[in-house]
N, C-alpha and C positions, 0 to 999 in steps of 0.2 A: 504494500500499501503507499504511497506518495503522499505526503501532505504537504500542500504549497506552503511556503515561508509569504510573509509579506515583506514587502521592498523595504519598508518603513522600520522594520523592527530589527535591521541587519547593523550590524556594528560595523562602522567603516573600517578597512583593513587596518590603516595607521592607527587607528585607538585600538582596535583587536590587539596588534602586536604592543603596543605601549603596554596592556594590561598584563600579557605575557611576560613581558622584560619586568614589570612591576613584582611580579611573584618571581621569578628567578633571584632578583636582587633581593627581595627581601628573605627567599627560602636561602641562599647562600649566606647571608648574614646569620640568620637562625641555625644552620649547621655549623659555621664558626663558631659561634657561644657554644653550642651543644657539647661540641669537641674541643673546648679551649684551645683553638687556635684562631690565627690572625685570619682575618677574611682578605680575600685576593683583591688586589688594586684591579677594580673593572675599570674598561675607557669611558672616557666623557661621554661617548656616544650611544651607551649602554646607560650610563646613572643619569645626566642631563634630563630626559625624557622622564625617569621614572622621578627626580625631583622636583619637575615639572608639577606632574600628576599628584605627587602626594601634597605639594602647598596649595593648588587647585581644589582638592578634597578637604583641605585641613580651613581654607576658605570659607567653603561652602559649610563647614560644620561648625565652624567657631567666629564668622564675620572677617571681614579685613583687618580690622584695628587689632585683633588679637592676634592675628599671625603676622602683621607689621612689628608689632610690639617684641614678640618673640623673636623674629629674625633681627630687630635693629637693637633692643633695649631690654636685655633679660632681667633688669630691675621693675621693670613696667611689665612685663608680660605675665600672662596668668599662670596660674601653677602648671598646669601642661595643656598643650595644645599637639591635639592628636589627628592624622587624617583619617582613622579610622575609631 
């Protein structure tokens, strides 16, 4: 049986790949922590899209003021700003 997909519900390829990069980067760090080793230095073309996505998610979750304060002035930052 074939289930038709609605075109509007498809994630653009670039966005899909960015979410996969996010998973890889986060899991690499998780593995490094759980095995007590230093995480590998990933190239900027891998980490920058992940940082951009995390900043966007944190902004949606906490608002731009909290994110700006967290990034620029730790003394003014809320206790925690997380993307998830």
